[in-house]
C-alpha positions as CSV (number, residue, x, y, z in Angstrom):
1,M,88.4,55.2,95.1
2,E,91.8,54.9,95.6
3,Q,92.5,58.6,95.8
4,L,89.9,59.1,98.5
5,A,91.5,56.8,100.5
6,K,95.1,58.4,100.3
7,L,92.8,61.5,100.7
8,T,91.4,60.8,103.9
9,T,94.2,59.1,105.4
10,G,96.7,62.4,104.8
11,I,93.9,64.2,106.2
12,V,93.5,62.1,109.2
13,V,97.4,62.0,109.6
14,T,97.7,65.9,109.5
15,F,95.1,65.9,112.1
16,A,96.8,63.1,114.2
17,T,100.4,64.9,113.6
18,L,98.6,68.2,114.7
19,F,97.1,67.1,117.7
20,A,100.3,65.1,119.0
21,L,102.2,68.5,118.5
22,R,99.8,70.5,120.6
23,L,100.6,67.7,123.4
24,I,104.2,68.0,123.3
25,G,104.0,71.4,124.9
26,P,101.8,70.5,128.3
27,L,103.9,67.3,128.6
28,M,107.4,69.4,128.6
29,G,105.3,71.7,131.0
30,A,104.6,69.0,133.3
31,L,107.9,67.6,133.4
32,A,109.4,71.5,134.1
33,G,106.9,71.7,136.5
34,W,107.5,68.4,138.6
35,I,111.6,69.6,138.6
36,V,111.0,73.2,139.4
37,G,108.6,71.7,142.1
38,L,111.4,69.6,143.7
39,F,113.4,72.8,144.5
40,F,110.7,75.6,144.5
41,G,107.2,74.0,144.9
42,N,106.6,75.3,148.7
43,T,107.4,78.9,147.9
44,I,105.4,78.9,144.8
45,F,102.3,77.5,146.4
46,A,103.1,80.2,149.5
47,V,102.9,82.8,146.9
48,L,99.6,81.4,145.4
49,Q,97.8,80.8,148.6
50,G,98.8,84.6,149.4
51,F,96.6,85.3,146.3
52,G,94.1,82.8,147.6
53,V,94.5,80.2,145.3
54,N,93.5,77.0,147.3
55,T,96.7,74.8,146.3
56,S,95.9,71.3,147.9
57,L,93.8,70.6,144.9
58,F,96.8,70.1,142.3
59,S,100.3,69.5,142.7
60,M,103.2,71.4,141.0
61,W,103.4,69.1,137.4
62,Q,99.9,69.9,136.8
63,L,100.2,73.2,137.5
64,G,103.2,73.2,134.8
65,A,100.9,71.6,132.1
66,A,98.1,74.0,132.4
67,L,100.3,76.8,132.3
68,S,102.1,75.1,129.1
69,F,98.4,74.4,127.7
70,I,97.9,78.0,127.7
71,G,100.7,79.8,127.1
72,S,101.0,77.7,123.7
73,F,98.0,79.6,122.7
74,F,100.3,83.2,122.7
75,V,102.1,83.8,119.6
76,I,105.2,85.9,119.8
77,T,105.4,88.1,116.6
78,I,108.6,89.8,115.9
79,P,108.1,93.2,114.1
80,R,110.2,94.1,111.1
81,P,111.4,97.2,109.7
82,G,109.8,98.5,107.2
83,K,106.5,96.4,106.9
């Protein structure tokens, strides 16, 4: 019974860690979006409005978090010669 409890705890801790690591990216993206928004927010919103995006519904930190979350699913593969 003790082994089952350790196994269950290990599985829960593993999934909690993976979930927390997935949240670090959007948090950093939100921070970066906020910092970029301090300097270039109006410019970025003007470009998005030029493409037809309604920018009154979100702020720069939300845009940064969303782009970071979406970008976390793209994996960079570096080709190695000979393989």
